[in-house]
C-alpha positions in Angstrom: 33.3 0.3 11.7 33.6 1.6 8.1 31.2 1.6 5.2 33.0 -1.4 3.6 32.1 -3.7 6.5 30.6 -6.9 5.1 28.5 -9.2 7.2 27.9 -12.7 5.9 27.3 -14.6 9.1 24.2 -16.7 9.0 22.2 -15.9 12.1 24.3 -14.0 14.7 23.1 -10.7 16.1 25.8 -8.0 16.2 23.9 -5.4 18.2 20.6 -6.7 19.6 22.5 -9.3 21.5 20.4 -9.3 24.7 17.2 -11.3 24.9 14.9 -8.6 26.0 11.2 -8.8 26.7 9.4 -7.2 23.7 5.9 -8.1 24.7 4.8 -4.4 24.9 5.5 -4.2 21.1 3.6 -7.4 20.2 1.0 -6.9 17.5 -2.5 -6.4 18.9 -1.4 -5.6 22.4 -0.7 -1.9 22.3 0.1 -1.8 18.6 -3.0 -2.0 16.4 -3.7 -5.1 14.4 -6.1 -6.2 11.7 -7.0 -9.3 9.8 -4.4 -10.1 7.1 -1.6 -8.0 8.6 1.8 -9.6 9.2 4.0 -8.6 12.2 7.8 -8.4 12.1 10.2 -9.8 14.8 11.0 -6.9 17.1 14.5 -8.0 17.9 15.4 -8.3 14.2 13.9 -4.9 13.5 16.2 -3.5 16.2 19.2 -5.3 14.8 18.6 -4.1 11.3 18.3 -0.4 12.4 21.5 -0.7 14.4 23.4 -2.3 11.5 22.3 0.6 9.3 23.3 3.1 12.0 26.8 1.5 12.3 27.3 1.7 8.5 26.2 5.4 8.5 28.4 6.1 11.4 31.3 4.7 9.4 30.4 7.2 6.7 30.5 10.1 9.2 26.7 10.4 9.4 25.8 10.4 13.1 22.1 11.0 12.9 19.4 11.6 13.8 18.2 9.7 10.7 15.4 9.9 8.3 14.0 6.4 7.7 11.6 5.1 5.1 9.8 1.8 4.5 8.3 1.5 1.0 6.5 -1.8 1.7 5.5 -1.0 5.2 2.4 -3.2 5.7 1.1 -2.3 9.2 4.4 -0.5 10.0 5.3 -3.0 12.8 9.0 -2.8 11.9 9.0 1.0 11.9 6.9 1.3 15.1 9.3 -1.1 16.9 12.3 0.9 15.7 10.6 4.1 16.7 10.0 2.9 20.2 13.4 1.3 20.7 15.6 3.9 18.9 13.6 7.1 18.9 16.6 9.1 20.1 18.3 8.4 16.8 15.4 9.2 14.5 14.6 12.5 12.8 11.5 11.4 10.8 9.7 8.3 9.6 8.0 7.7 6.2 5.9 4.7 5.3 4.1 3.6 2.2 2.4 0.6 0.8 0.3 -0.2 -2.2 -2.6 -1.5 0.0 -4.7 1.4 1.4 -5.9 -0.7 4.3 -2.3 -1.4 5.3 -1.5 2.3 5.1 -4.3 3.0 7.4 -3.0 0.5 9.9 0.5 1.9 9.5 -0.7 5.4 10.2 -2.4 4.3 13.4 0.6 2.3 14.6 3.1 5.2 13.9 0.7 7.6 15.7 1.6 5.6 18.9 5.0 7.2 18.7 3.3 10.5 19.8 1.9 11.3 23.2 -1.5 12.1 21.7 -1.7 8.9 19.6 -0.7 6.8 22.6 -3.3 8.6 24.8 -6.1 7.7 22.3 -5.0 4.1 22.3 -4.9 3.9 26.1 -8.5 5.2 26.1 -9.6 2.4 23.7 -7.9 -0.2 25.8 -9.4 1.2 29.0 -12.9 0.9 27.4 -12.2 -2.7 26.6 -10.9 -3.4 30.1 -14.0 -1.8 31.6 -16.3 -3.8 29.4 -14.6 -7.2 29.6 -12.1 -7.0 32.5 -9.6 -9.3 30.8 -6.1 -9.7 32.2 -4.7 -9.1 28.7 -6.2 -5.6 28.7 -4.7 -4.8 32.1 -1.3 -6.0 30.8 -1.8 -3.9 27.7 -2.4 -0.8 29.8 0.7 -1.5 31.8 2.6 -1.9 28.6 1.2 1.4 27.2 2.5 3.2 30.3 6.0 1.8 29.8 5.9 2.9 26.1 4.7 6.4 27.2 7.6 6.7 29.5 9.9 5.6 26.7 8.8 8.1 24.1 8.8 10.9 26.8 12.6 10.9 26.6 12.8 11.2 22.8 13.1 14.4 20.8 9.8 15.6 19.4 11.0 14.9 15.9 11.1 11.2 16.7 7.3 11.1 16.4 7.1 12.9 13.0 5.8 10.4 10.5 4.2 10.3 7.1 2.1 7.5 5.6 0.8 7.3 2.1 -0.3 4.8 -0.5 2.2 4.1 -3.2 3.4 1.3 -5.5 7.0 0.8 -4.6 7.9 -0.1 -8.1 6.6 3.1 -9.7 7.5 6.8 -9.3 5.5 8.7 -6.8 5.1 12.5 -6.4 5.0 12.2 -2.6 8.7 11.3 -2.6 9.9 14.2 -4.8 12.5 16.3 -3.1 12.8 13.9 -0.1 16.0 12.3 1.1 16.4 9.3 3.4 19.4 8.0 5.3 18.0 4.5 6.0 15.6 2.7 3.8 14.6 -0.7 5.2 11.7 -2.9 4.2 10.4 -6.5 4.4 9.8 -7.1 0.7 6.7 -9.1 -0.2 7.1 -12.9 -0.1 5.2 -15.8 1.3 1.5 -16.7 1.4 0.0 -13.6 2.9 1.8 -10.8 1.0 3.0 -10.8 -2.6 4.2 -8.2 -5.1 1.2 -6.6 -6.8 3.0 -6.3 -10.2 3.7 -8.5 -13.2 7.2 -7.2 -13.5 9.9 -9.9 -13.7 12.2 -8.1 -11.2 10.1 -6.0 -8.8 12.9 -5.7 -6.3 15.1 -4.3 -9.0 12.4 -1.8 -9.8 12.1 -0.9 -6.2 15.8 -0.1 -6.1 15.5 2.0 -9.3 12.8 4.1 -7.6 14.8 4.5 -4.4 17.9 6.0 -6.1 16.6 9.6 -6.3 15.6 9.7 -2.6 18.7 8.4 -1.0 20.9 10.8 0.9 24.6 11.0 0.0 25.4 8.8 3.1 22.7 6.2 3.1 22.0 2.5 3.3 19.2 0.3 1.9 18.3 -2.8 4.0 16.0 -5.4 2.3 14.5 -8.4 4.0 13.5 -11.2 1.6 12.9 -14.9 1.5 16.1 -16.7 2.4 16.5 -18.2 -1.1 15.9 -14.9 -2.9 19.1 -13.0 -3.7 18.9 -9.3 -4.4 21.4 -7.7 -6.7 21.5 -4.5 -8.8 24.1 -3.1 -11.1 23.9 0.4 -9.6 24.2 -0.8 -6.0 27.0 -2.3 -4.0 26.3 -5.0 -1.5 27.6 -4.1 2.0 26.6 -7.5 3.5 24.0 -10.1 3.8 23.0 -12.7 6.3 20.2 -15.3 6.8 18.0 -15.7 9.9 15.3 -18.3 9.9 13.3 -18.0 6.7 14.7 -14.6 5.9 17.6 -13.2 4.0 18.8 -9.7 4.9 20.7 -7.7 2.2 22.5 -4.4 2.9 23.2 -2.1 -0.1 24.5 1.3 -0.9 23.9 3.2 -4.2 27.1 3.4 -6.3 26.2 7.0 -7.0 27.1 7.7 -3.4 30.4 5.7 -3.4 33.6 7.7 -3.6 35.6 7.0 -6.7 39.1 7.5 -5.3 
């Protein structure tokens, strides 16, 4: 598959084709949750990462990959990808304009480490001892399965960085960094909106991403299905709709060969 592959199919999955049981990655089970946070479909997260990986493989970049979500919320997308594809990940970065979301993201990404998962298991054990709910027993079993999963990953897969940042503005924390895959669920809907008065916040986001993109890189943006994302300095590699969402895959023209 080469870098010019263009997907425009409306709903089909190219990679996450099997209907797996993703209950262990449900928000609030082992992963942390808090009021106002929004989860992200696990199967779709897996599909997006694998599409990005396929594009980069076509560019000759075999990974492991540095990934970044600039509108991370509680990092449900990143945590799901980390658990499902940790063998392909070098590092994870996550940022959001909401400090409470960043705190939740940090806790969820900590679960990709043995120590972070151990602390979460202790919390669930305390709840199970206090209330004896079946859901707590199921969560403990799920945590054990996740522990076994991350045990086979390289240590770098658990390296993550979380910080508060406005995705439409420059940020010193990103200076000197390079990412292979940028993927994010941009704000839309009733719970989450852009915290800016700019007329084209998605365009500003893409402006800010240009300096941090690796020479072989892909940007994957999830938006409302009726919201088309274009940018004069990016080439669209593909797009597709699934449910209420539109997925747009882009590459910076600065990284496109001119032959």
